[in-house]
C-alpha positions in Angstrom: -10.0 32.3 -16.3 -5.7 32.3 -16.0 -6.2 30.1 -13.3 -8.7 27.9 -15.3 -6.7 27.7 -17.9 -3.8 26.5 -15.9 -5.1 24.2 -13.8 -6.7 22.6 -17.5 -3.6 22.4 -18.8 -2.4 20.1 -15.7 -5.6 18.1 -16.2 -4.4 16.8 -19.5 -1.3 16.7 -18.7 -2.1 13.7 -15.8 -5.4 11.8 -18.4 -2.5 11.9 -21.0 0.1 11.0 -19.0 -2.3 7.6 -17.3 -3.5 6.4 -21.2 -0.2 6.3 -22.7 1.7 4.4 -20.0 -2.1 2.3 -19.1 -1.8 2.0 -23.9 2.3 0.4 -23.7 1.7 -1.5 -19.8 -2.1 -1.7 -18.9 -1.0 -3.0 -15.6 1.1 -0.6 -14.6 -0.3 1.7 -11.5 -0.3 5.8 -12.1 -0.3 7.7 -9.4 0.6 11.2 -8.0 1.9 12.5 -4.3 0.4 16.2 -3.9 0.8 18.3 -1.7 -1.8 17.4 1.3 -4.2 20.3 1.6 -6.8 20.6 -1.7 -8.6 23.6 -0.2 -9.4 25.1 2.8 -13.2 25.4 4.0 -12.4 28.9 3.4 -12.0 28.8 0.2 -14.6 25.7 -0.5 -17.1 24.5 1.7 -16.1 21.1 0.5 -12.3 21.6 1.3 -11.1 20.8 4.9 -11.2 22.1 7.5 -7.5 23.5 7.6 -5.8 26.6 6.8 -3.0 26.1 5.2 -0.9 28.6 3.2 -0.7 26.5 0.0 -3.5 24.5 -2.2 -2.8 23.1 -4.7 -6.2 23.9 -6.7 -5.3 27.6 -5.9 -1.5 28.2 -5.9 -0.4 25.0 -7.7 -3.2 24.4 -10.7 -3.5 20.8 -9.1 -6.8 19.8 -8.7 -6.6 16.3 -7.0 -10.5 16.0 -6.4 -11.0 16.0 -10.5 -8.1 13.4 -11.0 -10.1 11.6 -8.7 -13.7 11.7 -9.7 -12.4 10.8 -13.7 -10.4 7.5 -12.7 -7.0 9.5 -14.6 -4.8 7.7 -11.5 -4.7 4.9 -9.6 -3.5 6.1 -6.7 -3.1 9.6 -4.4 -0.5 10.5 -1.8 -1.2 12.9 -0.2 1.8 15.0 1.8 0.0 15.0 4.9 3.4 16.8 6.7 1.8 17.4 10.1 1.2 15.8 13.2 -2.4 15.0 14.9 -4.2 17.8 15.8 -1.6 20.4 13.6 -3.9 24.0 13.9 -2.8 24.7 10.5 -3.6 21.5 9.1 -3.8 17.9 11.6 -3.5 15.3 10.4 -6.1 13.3 11.8 -8.3 16.1 9.4 -7.0 15.5 6.7 -6.0 11.7 6.5 -10.3 11.6 7.1 -11.4 14.1 4.7 -8.6 12.3 2.0 -11.3 9.4 2.8 -14.0 10.6 1.8 -12.1 11.5 -1.6 -11.9 8.3 -2.7 -15.3 7.0 -1.7 -16.7 5.1 -3.9 -14.1 6.4 -6.8 -11.8 3.9 -8.7 -8.8 5.0 -6.6 -5.8 4.1 -3.8 -5.0 6.3 -0.8 -1.8 5.9 0.3 -0.6 8.6 3.3 2.5 10.3 2.3 4.1 10.6 6.0 6.5 12.6 7.3 9.1 10.3 8.2 12.1 13.5 7.8 10.1 15.2 10.6 10.7 12.8 13.2 12.9 14.7 16.3 13.5 17.7 13.4 11.0 20.0 14.3 9.3 22.6 15.6 6.4 21.1 16.2 6.6 20.1 19.7 4.5 16.2 18.8 7.5 15.1 16.3 9.6 15.3 19.3 7.4 12.1 21.1 8.0 8.8 19.9 4.8 8.1 19.6 3.5 10.7 17.4 4.4 8.4 14.6 3.1 5.1 15.8 -0.4 7.1 15.8 -0.6 8.6 12.9 0.0 4.9 11.0 -2.4 3.4 14.2 -5.1 5.7 12.2 -5.0 5.1 9.4 -5.9 1.9 10.4 -9.0 2.7 11.4 -9.7 4.2 8.3 -11.0 1.6 5.6 -10.3 3.7 2.7 -6.1 4.4 3.4 -4.7 1.3 1.5 -1.5 2.3 3.1 1.9 4.7 3.9 4.7 6.4 2.0 7.1 7.2 3.9 9.5 10.3 2.7 11.8 9.1 3.1 13.9 6.2 3.6 17.1 8.1 4.8 15.7 9.7 7.5 13.6 6.5 8.6 16.9 4.4 8.2 18.5 7.4 10.7 16.6 5.4 13.7 14.8 8.7 14.8 13.5 8.1 18.3 13.7 4.6 17.5 11.0 4.6 14.9 12.9 1.7 12.4 12.9 -0.4 14.9 9.2 -0.2 16.1 8.1 -0.3 12.6 10.0 -3.7 12.0 9.4 -5.4 15.8 5.9 -3.3 16.5 3.9 -1.7 13.3 5.1 -3.9 10.2 5.8 -7.0 11.8 3.8 -9.2 9.6 3.6 -9.7 6.3 0.9 -8.1 3.8 -0.1 -8.8 0.5 -0.8 -4.9 -1.6 -4.2 -4.6 -2.0 -5.8 -5.6 -5.5 -7.0 -2.6 -8.1 -10.0 -4.4 -9.8 -10.5 -1.7 -11.8 -7.4 -2.4 -13.7 -8.2 -6.3 -13.6 -9.2 -8.9 -11.3 -8.4 -12.1 -13.0 -6.0 -14.4 -11.0 -4.0 -16.8 -11.8 -4.8 -20.8 -11.2 -4.3 -22.3 -8.3 -0.5 -23.4 -7.5 0.4 -27.2 -5.7 1.7 -27.1 -2.8 3.6 -31.1 -3.7 5.2 -31.9 0.0 6.9 -30.1 2.8 9.8 -32.0 3.9 11.6 -31.0 7.4 15.9 -30.3 7.1 17.8 -28.9 10.1 17.1 -25.5 8.9 13.0 -25.9 9.2 10.0 -27.0 6.7 11.2 -26.9 3.0 8.2 -26.1 0.9 8.0 -27.6 -2.9 5.2 -26.2 -4.9 4.2 -26.1 -9.0 2.9 -23.9 -10.7 0.3 -24.6 -13.0 1.7 -24.9 -16.4 1.9 -21.9 -18.3 0.2 -21.0 -21.8 -1.9 -17.9 -24.4 -5.0 -18.8 -22.2 -3.1 -18.8 -18.6 -2.7 -15.6 -16.0 1.0 -15.7 -15.2 1.9 -16.3 -12.0 4.2 -13.5 -10.3 4.6 -14.5 -6.8 2.7 -17.1 -4.4 2.0 -16.3 -0.9 2.4 -19.0 1.6 -0.3 -19.0 4.6 0.9 -21.2 7.4 -1.2 -22.5 10.6 0.0 -24.0 13.8 -2.4 -27.5 13.5 -5.0 -26.6 11.5 -6.3 -23.0 13.2 -5.1 -19.1 12.9 -4.0 -19.7 9.3 -2.0 -16.2 9.0 0.3 -14.7 5.8 3.8 -16.4 6.6 5.5 -15.0 3.5 5.7 -13.9 -0.1 8.1 -15.7 -2.5 8.8 -14.3 -6.1 8.3 -17.0 -9.1 11.0 -18.4 -10.5 10.3 -21.2 -12.7 7.4 -23.7 -12.8 8.8 -25.8 -9.9 10.0 -24.1 -6.9 10.8 -24.1 -3.1 10.8 -21.9 0.2 12.3 -22.6 3.2 9.6 -21.4 6.2 13.0 -21.2 8.8 10.8 -20.3 11.4 9.1 -23.0 12.2 9.5 -24.6 15.8 10.7 -28.9 15.8 7.9 -30.4 16.7 5.6 -28.3 16.4 2.7 -29.1 14.0 1.9 -26.9 10.6 -0.3 -26.5 8.1 0.8 -24.6 5.0 -1.3 -23.1 2.1 -0.1 -21.5 -0.9 -1.5 -19.6 -3.3 -0.3 -17.5 -6.6 -0.5 -13.9 -7.7 0.1 -12.1 -10.7 1.4 -9.3 -11.3 -1.5 -6.3 -9.9 -2.0 -8.8 -6.3 -5.0 -10.5 -7.9 -4.3 -14.2 -5.3 -5.9 -17.0 -6.9 -7.7 -19.9 -4.1 -5.3 -22.1 -1.8 -4.1 -25.0 -2.8 -4.8 -28.3 -0.7 -2.8 -28.2 2.2 0.0 -30.1 3.3 1.3 -30.7 6.8 4.0 -31.1 8.6 
């Protein structure tokens, strides 16, 4: 069939792109952001409970399931550009369906979110300030959803219904490390040293030292800085790109006359994280 031939051509292209990338730079992640529906359940009983007018498999000749099952991509970011409960293709139905697609597979799932539709679409929920928040909250209830890709930045920067402010102050108020991809590499760098913490008028200054670099040790790409008040409730404070073997980081959020305990880890470009350094208290 001509349709199978077309899908096979696309499958071969995806596989060859991944192989070519990995041959040159094994640490580079390759992923695709396809249309949000693979097939409707009416087309295939294992498809999603949707009534989409366009389908990846049948109309775009993009067999996303094949790429996932063959390990030809490192992540997939389906464009689930509909609201929760939308009749033809509900966000919640599709987020759950895609979660099942990547289950037990070496592929990360990031959801493509329709920032461009906020307060700019005929579907009533897009005019509600809480719709986008509900979608991200739903993502966090699904263990296999590793994050979001927002389309697009220019739309977020317009701050429709105050969503940019909400992302900054609520949903993304705390830093987070990028999820690891152990199928690409699972070896972490050696532990760094937190040599001292000094106080100045701008906050607490951390002095860090990386492990000596040589061909046998994993290269550090950045440091993750953790802080606890006293010695409890350690949380990620920030990340700092490595610049040289010794560097500093200023914690300008430290409150005067407050006891803090700091820890530092090293991470490589694939976000494999070392053990934490010995703590330093200030």
